[in-house]
C-alpha positions as CSV (number, residue, x, y, z in Angstrom):
1,M,55.1,-38.2,55.1
2,R,53.0,-40.8,53.5
3,G,49.7,-39.0,55.4
4,R,50.9,-35.7,53.9
5,A,51.1,-37.4,50.3
6,N,47.5,-38.8,50.7
7,V,46.4,-35.6,51.7
8,R,47.7,-33.8,48.5
9,L,46.4,-36.6,46.3
10,A,42.9,-36.1,47.9
11,V,43.2,-32.4,47.3
12,A,44.4,-32.6,43.9
13,G,41.5,-35.1,43.3
14,K,38.9,-32.9,44.6
15,S,40.5,-30.1,42.5
16,E,40.3,-32.0,39.3
17,A,36.8,-33.1,39.8
18,G,35.9,-29.3,40.5
19,V,37.6,-28.6,37.1
20,A,35.5,-31.2,35.3
21,L,32.5,-30.3,36.9
22,A,32.8,-26.7,35.7
23,I,33.8,-27.9,32.3
24,L,30.5,-30.0,32.2
25,M,28.4,-27.4,33.4
26,W,30.0,-24.9,30.9
27,F,29.3,-27.4,28.2
28,L,25.9,-28.1,29.4
29,A,25.0,-24.3,29.2
30,A,26.7,-24.0,25.9
31,M,24.7,-26.8,24.4
32,S,21.6,-25.4,25.7
33,L,22.2,-22.0,24.2
34,L,22.9,-23.8,21.0
35,V,19.8,-25.7,21.2
36,G,17.9,-22.7,22.1
37,S,19.2,-20.8,19.1
38,I,18.4,-23.6,16.7
39,V,14.8,-23.8,18.0
40,M,14.4,-20.0,17.8
41,Q,16.1,-20.0,14.3
42,A,13.4,-23.1,13.2
43,R,10.7,-21.2,14.5
44,M,11.7,-18.0,12.7
45,D,12.1,-19.9,9.4
46,A,8.7,-21.3,9.7
47,K,7.3,-18.2,10.6
48,L,9.0,-16.6,7.3
49,S,7.9,-19.4,5.2
50,G,4.3,-18.8,6.2
51,L,4.7,-15.0,5.4
52,H,6.0,-16.1,2.1
53,L,3.2,-18.6,1.4
54,A,0.6,-15.9,2.6
55,A,1.9,-13.3,0.1
56,A,2.2,-15.9,-2.8
57,R,-1.5,-16.8,-2.1
58,V,-2.6,-13.2,-1.9
59,E,-0.7,-12.4,-5.1
60,A,-2.1,-15.3,-6.9
61,A,-5.9,-14.4,-5.7
62,G,-5.2,-10.8,-6.3
63,D,-3.9,-10.9,-9.9
64,G,-6.7,-13.4,-10.7
65,A,-9.4,-11.2,-9.2
66,I,-8.3,-8.1,-11.1
67,Q,-8.3,-9.9,-14.1
68,L,-11.7,-10.9,-13.6
69,A,-12.6,-7.4,-12.9
70,L,-11.1,-5.9,-16.0
71,T,-13.0,-8.6,-17.9
72,D,-16.1,-7.5,-16.1
73,L,-15.3,-3.7,-16.9
74,L,-14.9,-4.5,-20.8
75,A,-18.2,-6.4,-20.8
76,L,-19.9,-3.3,-19.0
77,E,-18.6,-1.1,-21.5
78,Q,-19.4,-3.1,-24.5
79,S,-23.0,-3.2,-23.3
80,G,-23.0,0.5,-22.9
81,E,-23.5,0.2,-19.1
82,F,-20.4,2.0,-18.1
83,S,-18.8,5.3,-19.3
84,G,-15.7,5.2,-17.9
85,R,-15.5,8.0,-15.4
86,S,-16.3,6.3,-12.0
87,A,-14.4,3.7,-10.5
88,H,-15.7,0.0,-10.9
89,Y,-16.1,-2.5,-7.7
90,G,-16.5,-6.1,-8.0
91,T,-16.2,-9.2,-5.7
92,H,-14.5,-12.4,-7.2
93,T,-13.6,-15.8,-5.9
94,V,-10.5,-17.3,-6.9
95,G,-9.6,-20.7,-5.6
96,N,-10.8,-20.8,-2.0
97,L,-10.6,-17.0,-1.4
98,T,-13.0,-14.2,-1.9
99,V,-11.7,-11.0,-3.5
100,S,-12.7,-7.4,-3.5
101,V,-11.6,-5.4,-6.3
102,V,-11.9,-1.7,-7.0
103,L,-10.4,-0.3,-10.3
104,T,-10.0,3.6,-9.8
105,P,-9.4,5.6,-13.0
106,L,-6.1,7.7,-12.7
107,S,-8.3,10.9,-13.5
108,G,-9.5,10.4,-9.9
109,L,-6.0,10.7,-8.2
110,I,-3.6,13.3,-7.7
111,D,-0.4,13.4,-9.8
112,I,2.5,14.7,-7.8
113,N,4.2,16.0,-10.7
114,T,1.6,18.1,-12.4
115,A,-0.8,19.2,-9.2
116,P,-0.9,22.7,-8.5
117,E,0.0,24.0,-4.9
118,G,-3.4,24.5,-3.9
119,L,-4.1,20.9,-4.9
120,L,-0.8,19.5,-2.8
121,S,-1.8,21.7,-0.1
122,A,-5.5,20.3,0.5
123,L,-3.5,16.8,-0.1
124,F,-1.2,17.3,2.9
125,S,-3.6,19.4,5.0
126,S,-6.1,16.4,5.1
127,I,-3.4,14.4,7.0
128,E,-4.6,14.0,10.4
129,G,-2.5,16.0,12.8
130,M,-1.1,18.1,10.0
131,D,-1.3,21.9,10.4
132,D,-1.8,24.4,7.5
133,S,1.9,25.6,8.2
134,A,3.3,22.2,8.0
135,A,1.4,21.5,4.7
136,Y,2.5,24.6,3.5
137,E,6.2,23.7,4.0
138,L,5.7,19.9,2.3
139,V,4.1,21.9,-0.6
140,T,7.1,24.3,-0.8
141,S,9.6,21.2,-0.7
142,V,7.8,19.3,-3.7
143,V,7.7,22.4,-5.7
144,K,11.4,22.8,-5.1
145,W,11.9,19.3,-6.0
146,R,9.8,19.6,-9.2
147,L,11.8,22.6,-10.3
148,T,15.2,21.4,-9.6
149,S,15.6,19.6,-13.1
150,F,14.7,23.0,-14.9
151,E,16.6,25.4,-12.7
152,E,19.6,23.1,-12.0
153,P,19.6,20.2,-14.7
154,N,23.0,18.9,-13.5
155,D,21.8,18.2,-10.1
156,S,21.0,14.7,-9.4
157,V,18.8,15.1,-6.6
158,G,15.2,16.4,-7.6
159,G,13.1,16.6,-10.9
160,R,10.2,14.4,-12.0
161,F,8.7,11.9,-9.8
162,E,9.4,8.7,-11.5
163,V,7.4,6.6,-8.8
164,P,5.2,7.6,-5.8
165,E,7.8,6.3,-3.7
166,D,9.9,9.2,-4.8
167,L,8.1,11.4,-2.6
168,L,10.2,9.9,0.3
169,Q,13.2,11.6,-1.2
170,V,11.4,15.1,-0.5
171,E,12.9,17.0,2.5
172,G,10.2,16.5,5.2
173,V,8.4,13.6,3.9
174,D,8.9,10.6,6.2
175,R,7.4,7.3,6.0
176,D,4.2,8.3,8.0
177,I,3.3,11.1,5.7
178,F,4.0,8.9,2.7
179,E,1.9,6.1,4.1
180,A,-1.0,8.7,4.8
181,V,-1.3,10.2,0.9
182,Q,0.1,7.0,-0.9
183,D,-3.6,6.1,-1.7
184,S,-4.5,9.4,-3.2
185,I,-1.4,10.1,-5.4
186,Y,-0.1,8.9,-8.8
187,V,2.6,9.6,-11.4
188,A,2.1,9.3,-15.4
189,E,3.1,10.6,-18.5
190,G,1.0,13.2,-19.5
191,A,-1.3,13.4,-16.7
192,S,-3.8,15.6,-15.7
193,S,-3.1,18.7,-13.1
194,G,-6.6,18.5,-11.5
195,V,-8.9,15.6,-10.2
196,D,-12.1,14.4,-11.2
197,W,-14.3,14.0,-8.2
198,V,-16.5,11.5,-9.8
199,S,-13.8,8.9,-10.0
200,A,-11.8,10.0,-6.7
201,P,-11.5,7.5,-3.9
202,A,-12.4,8.3,-0.4
203,S,-8.9,9.6,0.5
204,V,-9.2,12.3,-2.2
205,L,-12.9,13.5,-1.8
206,Q,-11.8,14.1,2.1
207,A,-8.9,16.1,0.8
208,L,-11.2,18.4,-1.4
209,G,-13.0,18.8,1.7
210,G,-16.7,19.5,2.3
211,M,-17.3,15.9,2.8
212,N,-17.6,14.0,6.3
213,E,-16.8,10.2,6.4
214,N,-20.8,8.9,6.3
215,T,-21.1,11.3,3.1
216,V,-18.1,10.0,1.5
217,I,-19.1,6.1,2.2
218,G,-22.4,7.1,0.8
219,L,-21.1,8.5,-2.3
220,L,-19.1,5.4,-2.5
221,E,-22.0,3.0,-2.3
222,S,-23.8,4.8,-4.9
223,R,-20.8,4.5,-7.4
224,S,-20.5,0.8,-6.5
225,A,-24.0,0.4,-7.5
226,Q,-23.3,2.1,-11.0
227,K,-25.5,5.1,-9.7
228,V,-23.2,7.9,-10.1
229,D,-21.2,8.6,-13.2
230,S,-22.1,12.2,-13.7
231,G,-24.3,15.0,-12.1
232,E,-24.1,17.6,-9.5
233,P,-21.2,17.2,-6.8
234,P,-22.1,17.3,-3.1
235,A,-22.7,20.7,-1.5
236,G,-19.4,22.3,0.0
237,M,-16.7,20.1,-2.5
238,D,-13.9,22.4,-3.7
239,L,-14.2,22.2,-7.4
240,S,-11.1,24.4,-8.0
241,Y,-9.2,21.5,-9.3
242,Q,-12.1,19.7,-10.9
243,Q,-11.3,18.1,-14.4
244,A,-14.0,15.9,-15.8
245,V,-11.9,13.6,-18.3
246,T,-11.9,9.6,-19.0
247,S,-8.8,7.8,-18.4
248,S,-7.6,4.8,-19.9
249,S,-5.5,3.9,-17.0
250,Y,-6.5,2.5,-13.8
251,R,-5.4,1.7,-10.3
252,A,-6.4,-1.7,-9.4
253,D,-6.8,-2.6,-5.9
254,A,-7.7,-6.4,-5.0
255,L,-8.3,-6.7,-1.0
256,V,-7.8,-10.3,0.4
257,V,-8.6,-11.6,3.7
258,L,-6.5,-14.4,5.0
259,D,-6.0,-15.7,8.4
260,N,-8.0,-12.6,10.1
261,A,-5.7,-10.4,8.6
262,V,-6.2,-8.1,5.3
263,Y,-3.8,-7.8,2.4
264,L,-3.8,-5.5,-0.4
265,R,-2.4,-6.3,-4.2
266,R,-2.1,-3.3,-6.0
267,R,-1.4,-3.0,-9.9
268,W,-1.6,-0.2,-12.5
269,V,-3.2,-1.2,-15.6
270,D,-3.3,0.8,-18.9
271,R,-6.6,-0.4,-21.0
272,A,-5.4,1.4,-24.1
273,Q,-2.6,-1.0,-24.5
274,V,-2.3,-4.8,-25.3
275,G,-0.3,-6.9,-23.2
276,A,2.1,-9.6,-23.8
277,D,-0.1,-12.1,-23.1
278,G,-2.6,-10.8,-25.9
279,L,-5.1,-9.5,-23.4
280,P,-6.7,-5.9,-24.1
281,W,-4.7,-4.4,-21.3
282,L,-1.1,-3.6,-20.4
283,F,0.0,-3.8,-16.5
284,F,2.9,-1.2,-16.1
285,R,3.5,-1.4,-12.5
286,T,2.7,-4.0,-9.7
287,E,3.3,-3.5,-6.2
288,A,4.5,-6.0,-3.4
289,V,1.7,-7.3,-1.1
290,R,1.1,-5.5,2.2
291,G,-0.9,-5.5,4.9
292,V,-4.0,-3.1,5.5
293,R,-5.2,-1.8,8.9
294,R,-8.9,-2.3,9.3
295,V,-9.3,1.2,10.0
296,N,-8.1,2.2,6.5
297,E,-10.3,0.0,4.7
298,A,-13.0,2.3,3.8
299,M,-10.3,4.5,2.3
300,L,-9.8,1.8,-0.4
301,M,-13.1,0.3,-1.0
302,T,-16.8,0.9,-0.6
303,T,-18.3,-0.1,2.9
304,E,-17.5,-2.8,5.5
305,D,-19.7,-5.2,4.0
306,A,-17.7,-5.2,0.7
307,Y,-14.5,-6.8,2.0
308,A,-13.3,-10.2,1.2
309,G,-14.2,-12.4,4.1
310,D,-16.6,-10.5,6.0
């Protein structure tokens, strides 16, 4: 009897030891997962903090460089060296960052509220991989959207585009399409229905047709040197929508290279109004900092050598 009791005690002891070991292993595994999760969260927090810091640096440098570019533009106008139709290019150092800035008159962009169907068709047709049929469908959707406020005034969908991002609400327009045209479009009160080739950025010039990449870059190089402000347009350019006007409003693009990445700070400014800070211009729209792919740089600035940090 005593032997059997000893056996039972030995078995019970082994069982309890096994349970304790299992609990210990489970506890260690749980702690390992918890520690791993904490480390991962710490890394994510550090990465997010780094991104916020980078965005803050780009904002500060970009905003400062844009102010300096507007000051330079004002001085050029007062000296008679700039008439106001072409874009203005400049490079400025803010802190320890060199920033490339281009001021594009809105007369060189396409207003999606007033642009005629043909100009919209040229815009969408210029998207890589977009055929004429698909472009026509997009134009039809945009025009339908614009007419909604007149035909169905009580309808909450459609009408005037208040900001460029409203284009995303149009049927058939996805994020890829919007990103392909966002550097060519704008919305404004009392805007022109056409576009001025003298102030148009590379993306609009290519949409108008008749210009390859080398021709566009050559034209932008001349413009950056203040050599092109009038004169004959390049051969083959579609002038059906040409409107030679001077605009007081500009799109200000500041490109900053930070940690081997290119960032864009974009602001919209009216030089016919005085800002709350007393300066002779008013910023009426500011966009969040975003990254810019290297392949798209020439669509915003002049040449590869004009970019900050190059």
